[in-house]
C-alpha positions in Angstrom: 100.2 75.9 149.7 98.1 74.3 147.0 97.1 70.7 147.2 95.2 70.2 143.9 97.6 67.5 142.8 96.7 65.3 145.8 93.8 62.9 145.9 94.7 61.7 149.4 95.4 64.0 152.4 99.0 65.3 151.9 99.8 64.9 155.6 99.3 61.1 155.2 101.5 60.8 152.2 105.2 60.1 152.5 107.6 62.8 151.3 108.7 60.8 148.2 105.1 60.5 147.0 104.5 64.2 147.6 107.6 64.9 145.5 106.3 62.5 142.8 102.9 64.3 142.8 104.6 67.7 142.5 106.7 66.5 139.5 103.6 65.0 137.8 101.8 68.3 138.3 104.8 70.1 136.8 105.0 67.8 133.9 101.3 68.5 133.2 101.9 72.2 133.4 104.8 72.0 131.0 102.7 70.1 128.5 100.0 72.7 128.8 102.6 75.5 128.3 103.9 73.7 125.2 100.4 73.6 123.8 99.9 77.3 124.4 103.2 78.3 122.8 102.5 76.2 119.7 99.1 77.9 119.3 100.6 81.4 119.9 103.4 80.8 117.4 100.9 79.6 114.8 98.9 82.8 114.9 101.6 85.4 115.8 102.3 87.7 112.8 105.3 89.5 114.2 108.5 87.7 113.4 110.5 88.9 116.4 107.7 88.0 118.7 107.5 84.5 117.2 111.3 84.1 117.6 111.0 84.9 121.3 108.1 82.5 121.7 110.0 79.7 119.8 112.9 80.2 122.3 110.5 79.9 125.2 109.0 76.8 123.6 112.5 75.2 123.6 112.7 75.9 127.4 109.4 74.2 127.9 110.5 71.2 125.9 113.6 71.0 128.1 111.7 71.3 131.4 109.1 68.7 130.2 111.9 66.3 129.3 113.8 66.8 132.6 110.6 66.2 134.6 109.7 63.1 132.6 113.2 61.7 133.1 113.0 62.3 136.8 109.7 60.5 137.0 110.9 57.6 134.8 114.0 57.2 137.1 111.7 57.0 140.1 109.3 54.5 138.5 110.9 51.4 137.0 107.6 50.0 135.5 106.9 53.3 133.8 110.5 53.5 132.5 110.2 49.9 131.2 107.0 50.6 129.4 108.2 54.0 128.0 111.4 52.4 126.9 109.5 50.2 124.5 107.6 53.1 123.0 109.8 56.2 123.0 112.3 56.7 120.1 111.0 53.7 118.1 109.7 53.4 114.6 106.5 51.6 113.7 103.1 51.5 115.2 103.0 53.4 118.5 100.0 51.5 119.9 101.6 48.1 119.1 104.7 49.1 120.8 102.7 50.3 123.8 100.8 47.0 124.1 104.0 45.0 123.8 105.8 47.2 126.3 103.0 47.0 128.8 102.9 43.2 128.5 106.6 42.8 128.8 106.7 45.0 131.9 104.0 42.8 133.4 105.9 39.6 132.5 103.3 38.6 129.9 105.5 38.4 126.9 
């Protein structure tokens, strides 16, 4: 069993933290796969192959989104900060700073 996602001895971590670490690793892997598919689609000359890759890319988007939602549900502070950034218009950095301050009670 791989333990690259752990920075502390896995046997010392409670089960919910090990699950959290696995989901973070999965989220990272999905993001990496999304990047790979975007690159492959950009250079693939065969239309049928591109179509299949685009379908696979949609699956990666779905998996990334499900994993992110799981992590946000388990981490209220992360959810609060993300809630002020995601699906908003305007300056992303400004929203991020305001969300972080609000989550820390520094409005």
